[in-house]
N, C-alpha and C positions, 0 to 999 in steps of 0.2 A: 798340072789337074786341077780341075775346078772344085770348088767346095761341094757341090752336089754330087759330083763323081768320086770324091773322097767318102762322103757319107753312103754312097751305096758299096763302096769295096769293103768299108770295115766291118759290117755284119758278115760278109764272107769269109772274111780274115779270122774272125772272131770263130765262126761254125767250123773252120777247118783247124784251127788250133784246138778247139773243144774234142773234134775227131781226133786227131793226132794224139791228145793226151790220152784219151780213152784207149785207144790202140795200144799205145805204150805202157798204161798201167795194166791191159790185160795180158800182155807179153810178160812183165815183169811177174805177175801171179800165177801165170800158167802152170809153172812147176810146184809152186807150195799147194796149188789148188789140186793138182792131180794126185800129189802125195796125201792130202786129206780125203780125197775120194778113195784112194786106195785102203787106208787106214780104216773108213768107216766113220770119220769125224764130220761127217756132213751136217749133220744136225745142226749143230750150234756154230763151230768155227767157221765153215764154210759159208753161212749164212751171213755170219759177221760180216766176214770180210767182202762179200758181196754188196752188203749195206754201205759198209764204210767207204768202198770205192765205187758206188753207184754202177755196179758192172751189169745189172739187169736193164734191158731196155726200158725206157721212159713209157709209163701208161698213159694211154689216150683218155683223157679227161672230157 
């Protein structure tokens, strides 16, 4: 593989890795978030978890 081809593949791999990591974190936190919603602790705890793990979609600036 040429250097130019390697440079084009790396951003795709980085994007794939980020997407996979985000999906895994969402799966790990699915049950705890569900429990928080049932208990009504949404205001603080749920928002803190979402912010820490960046679970909200990125804002378009």
